[in-house]
C-alpha positions in Angstrom: 23.5 -23.5 -31.5 25.4 -20.5 -30.1 29.1 -20.9 -29.9 31.4 -20.3 -26.9 32.3 -16.8 -28.1 28.6 -15.8 -28.1 28.1 -16.9 -24.5 31.2 -15.0 -23.5 30.0 -11.8 -25.2 26.6 -12.2 -23.6 28.1 -12.7 -20.2 30.4 -9.7 -20.6 27.4 -7.6 -21.7 25.3 -8.7 -18.7 28.2 -8.0 -16.3 28.8 -4.6 -17.7 25.1 -3.7 -17.6 25.0 -4.9 -13.9 28.0 -2.7 -13.0 26.6 0.4 -14.8 23.1 0.0 -13.2 24.7 -0.5 -9.8 26.8 2.6 -10.3 23.7 4.6 -11.3 21.7 3.4 -8.3 24.6 4.2 -5.9 25.2 7.6 -7.4 21.5 8.5 -7.2 21.4 7.3 -3.5 24.4 9.5 -2.8 22.7 12.5 -4.4 19.5 11.7 -2.5 21.4 11.6 0.9 23.1 14.9 0.0 19.8 16.6 -0.6 18.4 15.3 2.6 21.4 16.6 4.6 21.0 20.0 2.8 17.5 20.4 4.0 18.3 19.2 7.5 20.9 22.0 7.6 18.4 24.6 6.4 15.8 23.3 9.0 18.4 23.9 11.8 18.8 27.5 10.6 15.1 28.4 10.2 13.8 26.5 13.2 16.2 28.3 15.6 14.6 31.3 17.6 15.4 34.4 15.6 14.5 38.0 16.4 12.5 39.9 13.7 15.5 42.2 13.0 17.6 39.2 12.2 15.3 37.9 9.5 17.3 39.4 6.6 20.5 37.9 8.0 18.7 34.5 8.2 17.6 34.7 4.6 21.2 35.5 3.7 22.3 32.4 5.5 19.7 30.2 3.7 20.9 31.7 0.4 24.5 30.8 1.3 23.6 27.2 2.0 21.6 26.8 -1.2 23.9 28.7 -3.5 25.9 26.4 -5.7 23.2 23.7 -5.9 21.5 23.1 -9.2 18.0 24.7 -9.2 16.5 21.5 -10.5 18.0 19.5 -7.6 16.4 21.9 -5.1 13.0 21.8 -6.9 13.2 18.0 -6.8 14.1 17.9 -3.2 11.0 20.0 -2.3 8.9 17.4 -4.1 10.6 14.5 -2.3 9.5 15.9 1.0 12.9 16.4 2.6 12.0 20.0 3.6 9.0 20.6 5.8 7.5 23.5 7.7 9.5 26.7 7.8 12.4 25.1 5.8 10.1 24.4 3.0 8.8 28.0 2.8 12.4 29.3 3.0 13.5 27.2 0.1 10.4 28.3 -1.9 11.2 31.9 -1.2 14.8 31.5 -2.4 13.7 29.7 -5.6 11.1 32.5 -6.3 13.9 35.1 -6.0 16.3 33.1 -8.2 13.8 32.1 -10.9 11.7 35.3 -10.9 7.9 35.5 -10.6 7.2 36.0 -14.4 9.0 32.8 -15.3 7.3 30.8 -12.6 3.9 32.2 -13.6 4.5 31.0 -17.2 5.5 27.5 -16.0 2.5 27.2 -13.7 -0.1 28.3 -16.3 -2.3 25.8 -18.2 -0.5 24.3 -21.2 2.9 23.9 -19.5 4.2 20.4 -19.0 2.6 18.6 -16.1 5.5 18.2 -13.7 7.1 21.5 -14.4 3.7 23.1 -13.8 3.2 21.4 -10.5 6.8 22.3 -9.4 6.1 26.0 -10.3 2.8 26.0 -8.4 4.5 24.6 -5.4 7.2 27.3 -5.4 4.7 30.2 -5.9 2.3 28.9 -3.3 4.8 28.1 -0.6 6.6 31.4 -1.2 3.1 33.1 -0.7 3.3 34.8 -4.1 -0.1 36.4 -4.9 -0.4 34.9 -8.4 -0.4 31.4 -6.8 -4.1 31.5 -5.9 -5.4 32.2 -9.4 -3.1 29.6 -10.8 -4.1 27.0 -8.2 -7.7 27.7 -8.9 -7.1 26.9 -12.6 -5.1 23.7 -11.6 -7.8 22.2 -9.4 -10.3 22.6 -12.3 -7.9 21.1 -14.8 -8.8 18.0 -16.9 -5.5 16.3 -16.0 -6.1 14.3 -12.7 -2.4 14.4 -11.9 -2.4 18.2 -12.0 -5.5 18.3 -9.8 -3.8 15.9 -7.3 -0.6 18.0 -7.3 -2.6 21.2 -6.7 -4.6 19.6 -3.9 -1.4 18.4 -2.1 0.1 21.9 -2.4 -3.1 23.4 -0.9 -2.9 21.0 2.0 0.6 22.4 2.8 -0.6 26.0 3.0 -2.3 27.0 6.2 -4.4 29.8 4.8 -8.1 30.5 4.5 -7.9 30.8 0.7 -6.5 27.3 0.5 -9.5 26.0 2.5 -11.8 27.8 0.1 -10.2 26.0 -2.9 -10.2 22.6 -1.1 -14.0 23.0 -0.4 -14.5 23.7 -4.1 -12.5 20.5 -5.0 -14.7 18.6 -2.5 -17.8 19.9 -4.3 -16.5 19.1 -7.8 -15.3 15.6 -6.9 -12.3 16.0 -9.1 -10.2 14.4 -6.4 -11.1 11.6 -4.0 -13.4 13.3 -1.5 -12.1 11.4 1.5 -8.5 12.7 0.8 -9.7 16.2 0.3 -11.8 16.1 3.5 -8.7 15.1 5.5 -6.9 18.2 4.3 -9.9 20.4 5.1 -10.1 18.9 8.6 -6.4 19.8 9.1 -7.0 23.5 8.2 -6.4 25.8 11.1 -8.6 28.7 12.1 -12.3 29.2 11.8 -13.6 28.0 8.5 -17.0 26.6 9.5 -18.7 29.3 7.4 -17.1 27.7 4.3 -18.7 24.4 5.1 -22.2 25.5 6.1 -23.7 25.3 2.7 -22.6 21.6 2.3 -25.2 20.6 4.8 -27.9 21.8 2.4 -26.6 20.1 -0.7 -28.9 17.8 -2.7 -26.0 15.4 -3.2 -26.0 13.1 -0.1 -22.2 12.6 -0.4 -21.7 16.3 0.1 -24.2 16.4 3.0 -22.2 13.5 4.5 -18.9 15.3 4.2 -20.5 18.4 5.6 -21.5 16.6 8.7 -18.1 14.9 9.1 -16.2 18.2 8.8 -18.6 19.8 11.2 -17.1 17.8 14.0 -13.8 19.7 13.5 -15.2 23.0 12.1 -18.7 23.6 13.4 -21.0 25.6 11.0 -21.4 29.2 12.2 -25.1 29.5 11.6 -27.6 27.3 13.4 -25.1 24.5 13.8 -27.1 22.6 16.4 -30.4 22.8 14.6 -28.9 21.8 11.2 -27.1 18.8 12.6 -30.2 17.7 14.6 -32.2 17.8 11.4 -29.6 15.8 9.5 -29.6 13.1 12.2 -32.9 12.1 10.7 -31.7 12.4 7.0 -32.9 9.8 4.5 -29.3 8.8 3.9 -27.8 6.6 6.6 -24.2 7.9 6.2 -25.5 11.5 6.7 -27.3 10.4 9.9 -24.1 8.8 11.1 -22.0 11.9 10.4 -24.5 14.2 12.1 -24.5 12.0 15.2 -20.7 12.1 15.4 -20.7 15.9 15.1 -23.5 16.3 17.7 -21.5 14.1 20.1 -18.2 15.8 19.4 -19.8 19.3 19.8 -21.4 18.5 23.1 -24.9 19.6 21.8 -27.1 18.5 24.7 -30.3 19.6 23.0 -29.7 16.8 20.6 -30.2 14.1 23.2 -33.8 13.2 22.3 -32.9 12.7 18.6 -29.8 10.7 19.5 -31.8 8.4 21.7 -34.3 7.9 18.8 -31.5 6.8 16.6 -30.7 3.9 18.9 -33.7 2.3 17.2 -32.4 3.1 13.7 -32.9 0.3 11.2 -29.2 0.6 10.1 -26.7 -1.0 12.6 -23.9 1.4 12.0 -26.2 4.4 12.7 -27.3 2.8 16.0 -23.6 2.3 16.9 -22.8 5.9 16.3 -25.8 7.0 18.3 -24.5 5.0 21.2 -21.1 6.6 20.9 -22.6 10.1 20.8 -24.5 9.4 24.0 -21.2 8.5 25.7 -19.6 11.7 24.4 -22.5 13.8 25.6 -22.2 12.2 29.1 -25.9 11.4 29.3 -26.2 9.6 32.6 -30.0 9.7 32.4 -29.8 7.6 29.3 -27.7 4.9 31.0 -30.7 2.5 31.4 -31.6 3.0 27.7 -28.0 2.2 26.7 -27.8 -0.8 29.0 -30.9 -2.1 27.3 -29.1 -2.1 24.0 -26.4 -4.5 25.3 -28.4 -7.3 23.7 -28.5 -5.7 20.2 -28.2 -8.2 17.4 -25.2 -6.4 15.8 -21.7 -6.8 17.3 -20.7 -3.2 16.4 -23.7 -1.8 18.2 -23.0 -3.9 21.4 -19.3 -2.8 21.3 -20.3 0.9 20.9 -22.7 0.6 23.8 -20.1 -1.0 26.1 -17.5 1.7 25.3 -20.0 4.5 26.0 -21.0 2.9 29.3 -17.4 2.7 30.3 -17.0 6.4 29.4 -20.0 7.3 31.6 -18.2 5.7 34.6 -19.4 4.2 37.8 -22.6 6.2 37.9 -24.1 3.5 35.6 -23.3 0.6 37.9 -26.8 0.2 39.3 -28.3 0.0 35.8 -25.7 -2.6 34.8 -26.3 -4.8 37.9 -30.0 -4.8 36.9 -29.0 -6.1 33.5 -27.1 -9.1 35.0 -30.4 -11.0 35.3 -31.6 -10.3 31.7 -32.8 -13.4 29.8 -30.4 -12.5 26.9 -26.9 -13.9 27.2 -25.4 -11.1 25.2 -26.9 -8.5 27.5 -25.8 -10.3 30.7 -22.3 -10.9 29.5 -22.0 -7.3 28.2 -23.1 -5.9 31.5 -20.5 -8.0 33.4 -17.8 -7.0 30.9 -18.5 -3.3 31.4 -18.5 -3.7 35.2 -15.1 -5.5 34.8 -13.8 -2.5 32.9 -15.1 -0.1 35.4 -13.2 -1.9 38.1 -16.4 -2.8 40.0 -15.7 -6.6 40.0 -12.2 -6.2 41.4 -13.3 -3.6 43.9 -16.0 -5.9 45.3 -13.6 -8.7 45.6 -11.0 -6.6 47.5 -13.7 -5.3 49.8 -14.9 -8.8 50.5 -11.3 -10.0 51.2 -10.8 -7.2 53.7 -14.0 -8.1 55.5 -16.2 -8.4 57.3 -18.2 -10.7 54.9 -21.3 -9.0 53.4 -24.2 -11.0 52.1 -25.3 -8.4 49.6 -21.8 -8.0 48.3 -21.4 -11.8 47.9 -24.8 -11.9 46.1 -23.5 -9.2 43.7 -20.3 -11.2 43.1 -22.3 -14.3 42.4 -24.4 -12.5 39.9 -21.2 -11.2 38.2 -19.7 -14.7 38.1 -22.9 -16.1 36.6 -23.3 -13.4 34.0 -19.7 -13.0 33.0 -18.6 -16.6 32.6 -15.1 -17.9 32.8 -13.6 -15.4 30.3 -14.5 -12.4 32.3 -13.9 -14.1 35.6 -10.4 -15.1 34.7 -9.6 -11.6 33.5 -10.7 -10.2 36.9 -8.8 -12.6 38.9 -5.5 -12.3 37.0 -4.3 -8.9 38.4 -5.5 -9.5 42.0 -2.7 -9.8 44.6 -2.1 -13.2 46.1 -3.0 -12.1 49.6 -6.5 -11.1 48.3 -7.0 -14.5 46.8 -5.8 -16.2 50.0 -8.1 -14.0 52.2 -11.2 -15.3 50.5 -10.2 -18.6 49.0 -13.5 -20.3 49.9 -15.6 -17.6 48.3 -13.4 -17.6 45.2 -13.7 -21.3 44.8 -17.5 -21.1 45.0 -17.6 -18.2 42.5 -15.3 -20.0 40.1 -17.5 -23.0 40.2 -20.5 -20.8 39.4 -18.7 -19.2 36.5 -17.7 -22.6 35.2 -21.3 -23.8 35.4 -22.6 -20.7 33.7 -20.0 -21.2 30.9 -21.1 -24.9 30.5 -24.8 -24.0 30.3 -24.2 -21.4 27.6 
């Protein structure tokens, strides 16, 4: 059994280790906060309005702030994300000047240690050094997934057409998760639709899908409408869905017939995106077709139809009132819900309260009470002013009883 001296030594060791680890953590936190304050100071310098003739003076000020800091600490801070925007580029330019392009090229070349390579690539790319593009092309084709990921992140920070070209190549190769790569391509500024056009013709359905998704932000430059219309009938459901989204976002009115056809697609999520596209296209003539899909067997489709009908506005009211008598409870309730969101329910109540009483309006309100049930009815009544409720208390009581009866029957 251990003696008392052993326990005392163990306790002393544990206490010493705790103190040392605490000191290390506190020291690292202090250094971290200092780096963050450093980059905040640089950001204040570079983000201030500066005349072109004052740029050399600005670079001199940046150098003055960074001078005296260990180069490793500045490189690490860039990786930690303290510096953004113009401050990030200013720090990269300073590091390029201090370290020299030949040294950074050697560090960024294949064969260098992983993290040193990524750091060198970041400096060269953000400082807009010409060798960066060739070295980044080698990095995104590397066998090390960490190097590929580092290069992709760097490319996402550079707003340049050549970075978009390399990101599209990464998307094709699939060396990095395509969803993450696509997000970076979507954020690329400028016209890069021509770089994405060929994706729409790929044999791989995953690439066709991402081509249609990216077309919403960067439309293809050649035959965009015709290509997307054709892909709305693709054998792959995800491609059909992506094409429908881009057709809606692009406002391609010639696509209306094929979008309407996709409302009968065997795949529910494709039907849902077709409904959303019709809302984006503002197709009032298709309102009766959309209203007829309020009874779809899939919840996501019904929700998409309702959202699109709300987007189309009060011009669809007549088609919605006709649906209030449908035999399908989903269709009736959905039509009442859309009319509630359009403000139709509330408007009719206020008009009836102001008078004079109108038999047709009361019949419409009774239909809404029957179709919507208590949930919709209570949502409509809640925001109404007290004077409106008092002005038509008898009518409200009758409608509430009808809504309660409809709820009990369902």
